[in-house]
N, C-alpha and C positions, 0 to 999 in steps of 0.2 A: 371830443367825441364829435368826428364830422359829420355836418347834418346835411340831409339831401335836400335843396335849395331850389331845387330846379320845378319850378313852377309849368305844367303840364298846360296850353291854351292851346285849344281847337283851333284846328287852320278853319279860316273865315270863309274860305270859299266849299268847305266839307259838300254842302249841297248843289252846287254847280252841275257836276257831271253825273253823279248818281240816278239809276233809275229805281223809282218806287211804282210797285203794283198793289192795286188793289187784293185784298184776301180777302177771296170770295164774296158772298153778301154782305161785307160789313163795311165799317166807318175806316180799318185800319189798313193803314199802307205798310210794305215792306219793301225794304231795298232787295234788287234782282238778287245778288250778291249778299248771304248770310253767311258771321262767320260761327264756327263750330267749334268747343273746346272740347271733344272728345278728346284727342291726344294731345301733346306737348305742352297741357296747362297743368302737368301735376308733379308731384315730391321728385320726381328725377331730372325736372327741366329747369333751366335758370332763368328766375324771377324776371331780370330784366329784358332778356329775350321775350318774354311773355306781355311783357309791359309796352317793351316798342309795338308788338305784332299789334294788338290792340289799340293804342293810340295811332297807328299806322290806318288800321280799319276805320276807326271813328272816322278820321282825317280823309277819310275816300269818301265817307257817306253809308258808312256801313252801321247802321243804327239798333242791327240786331245781331243779339250775340247768345249761343244756344247752350246752355249747358245741362246736365241733369244728375241728380243726386250720385249715381258711383261711378261719374267722369275723375280720373285722376292718371295711372296711378298715386297713390291710396286711393280706394274710391273717398269722395267730399273735398280731394283737394285741388280742385280743378274750381269747386264753388269757392273754395277759401283763398285762393289765389286770386279770383277772379274778382272777391270780397275786399280785397285789399287794394287792386286797384282799383276801384271803384273809389275806395276809403282815397288814396294817393291822386287819384286824377279824374276822374268823371264823376264826380258827387255832384260839381254845378252843373252837369248834363243830364240830371238823371231824367228829365222830363222829356227829354231827346232818343231815351234810350226806349230799345223793346228788349226787356230781360226775360229768357223764356229758361225753364227746368222741369224736368220730368222724373216720373218713378215708375217703377213696375220689374225692375230687375234686381238680383240681392243687391242689398246695402248689407243690412246687420244682420247676425245669427237669430236662429230660432223659426215658427212659425209668422211672425209679425213683419217682417224685417224683406218681406219679397212678392210679387205680382201684383193682384188690384184690389184688395179689401179695403173699406173705409178705413179700418186701422192704421192700417199702411201705408195709404195715399198722404192722409192728412197729416200724420206725423213725421211723415220724411219731408215732405213741404215746410213744416216747423223747422225741421231742422237743415234744412236749404238755407230757408231765411237767416237764422240765426248767424250759418257760415257767410252767408255774401254781405250780412249786414243792413239787409232792405225791410222793409215792412209789408211790399209785395211782389209778387212777379205779374209780369204784363202776361204772358201765356205759360200758363202747366199742363202739362200730357198726362195722359194715363197712356207708358211706353211700351206699354204692350198689352195684349187681350188675356186675361184669364180663365180659362177655360172651368177650373171648378171654383169661382165667384161669381154671382148672377150678376151680369151685365148691367141690370138695377142697381146693385148695391157701388160699381165702381163710378157709374154713373152720377148718382147721389152723392157723391164722394165729391165728384169735378162741381156739380152744381152746389154745395156746401162752401167748397172753399170761395168760387166767386162770391156768395151770399157775405161770406164771412171778412171780405174785403182782401183777402190773400192772394187772388190772382182777378185780374180782370178779365180774362179770358180764359177757354179751355179749350185742349183739341184730342189727340189719339196718334198714337204712332204705331207701326207694327200690324196694322187690326185689316182683316180683306174687306172686301167689296161690301161682303154681307153682314160683317159685323158692324162696317160701318154705316151703313143705313139705319140697324138698329140700335147703335149709340146714338145716330143724329135722332131718330125718332123720342128715344126716352130721353136726352136733354131737351128738344123740344115740349114736351109733356112737362119737364120742371120748371119750364120758360127761361131756358138757360141756351145760349146758342152754341153748337160746335165748329169755332172757328176755323179750326185747320187739322188739315192730317200731314206726317212727316213719317214720310216711305222711304226705303232704300229705292234708288232709282237712277240708271245711268244708259249707256249705251249697251251695256254687257247685261243691265239685270233692267227688263222693261214689264214685269208684272203687273203692273199699275196700270199696262194698257189695257188689262184682259177685263175690263169691269169697273173697278176702282175710279180710274178718273172720272167715267160716265157718270159713277152716284156723285161724286164730288161736283160737277158740273150741275145736275139737276139739284141737288142740295144747297148750293150754295156756300162750300165750302172749299179754303185755299188749301193749298199744298206747298209745302217746303222739303225737296230732295234731298236725303241726306246720301254721302259717296256718289255724286254726280262726275267724279274723275276716278269711280271705282277703286278709292285708297289709293291713288296715284297709279295705276294700271294705264290710265287715257291720260297721260302726259309722256313725256321724252324719258322720264326716269328709268325705266326699265327695259327699255329696247336692246341694251347690250348686254344685259344681265343685271343682275341684283348686287347694286350697291352697298358696303356696309353700313353706310349711316343713313339709309333709306327705313321705310317704317317693316318693311319686310326682311330685312335684314338687323334686325331689331330682337333680341335675346326675350325679350318682356312682352314682345306684341303677339297675345294670338288671334288678332281678328284677320290679321293678314299674311299668309306667309309665302316662302319661295314657291310652295310646292303650287298654290294658285296661280303660279306665272306661267302659264302652260306654252310652248310654244306654237302652239294654234291661236292663241293670243297675243302675243308677239306679232306674230304675221299680220293679223288684223292690225293691230296701232302702227305697224309701219307701214302699210297702207291708208291708214285714215290720217299719219302724220302727212302725207302727201297731198292729200285734199286740204288739210288745213294750211299747208304752206302755198297752197294755191289761192284761196282765201285771204292771207295775209296774216294767218292766226299760228298762234301753239295748238299745236294738239287740245291741251288743257282749254286755252281759251274756244275753242273747237267745241270741245263737248260742254261746255258750259252753256253756251249758245244754244247748241242741240237740246239738250235738256229744257233749256227756257222756250224753245219754238213753239209758235202756233197759240201761246199763251197759255198753255193748261195749267203750268206751275208757276205758283206766285216768286215763289226766292228759292236758288241754289245753294244748299248749305256746303261751302267748303271748310277744311281744315289746313290748318299751314302749321308750318317747323319754325319760317322765318319772314321775315317782313316783306319782302321781294316775293313770294310765290303770291300773298294777298294782291300788290299792287298788278303783278302780270294778270292774275285772275278778275280782276275788276278791270281790265283792258277789251275782257271776253263780250263787253258792253258797245264796245266800238262796232262790233260789226255782230249784229244778231239777225240779220236776215240770209236763211237760205233760198237758192234757184229750186227748182223741183229739180235739175240736173244733179244740184249735189246731193240734196238728200234720196234721190236713187241709187246714186254711187257710193252713199254712204249704207243703203239700205244694204244693197248687193254683196259688201264688205261682210257686215256684220251677219247677215245668213248664210255665206261662203264656208 
């Protein structure tokens, strides 16, 4: 049997150029670019490619890896694969990593495998820890608001998880401004800080600007934007149609399909791409910089299918400043 003896040693210069932002009013800093394992880390993906992406990310100073119980496909397989990579490569660096997971969407059959009950959240995290081979995660999220479970119960579950040492911090995802305000109030009463909110946010999806960002600023809660590239729309990938190997072209993907790539959006993407070129950036790089503009978003959460995309995205940090004219031009395109 051939043994894989390729020992991974992290790049000694991994902290030289990454930018780290304080997460709300807390002691924790997150890299401006974080890596999410929502796609391309499941059973249908090549392990060596995943491993190369994780190594590349960490070598570039990306210390934060974002997972959830149901990431795959098959649900749970992203955590299993990440657990293997931790064992193979990252175990010596555990204390340099921020590892997050979530529960809130369907994970197993029956009434206890979905939504926001204490039964579901706590048992789900126990499963996640086993899959990843961890004693604790750094951040654990309630993945979505549950209209049928008292918010007090969901927040009590998060508080209990912190008290039990299964997570250092807790956060929420996909909560509205008012739900966030109430969740923060309940957690404070329980003596626990709401560290972070994870909303969908990009040039094409800006709902957080209508109240949520104000609540986060007021309460000292950090934020990490998922889908900052609108799942590939805000890149050059779809300008000339839908490539077969893209996310929209894959038969098993349901979160982004070719129907959502409208002529209107492609026209906007082409105009945005011109501004990016004037800034000496790719459209993806400019879109990430735009998400991070003004310091309101702590981290932009990228996905990737190959290491070169991670390298390209991290270079967004080379030019984070926008002129007033650039922002106005972008605004005109988006509202056009």
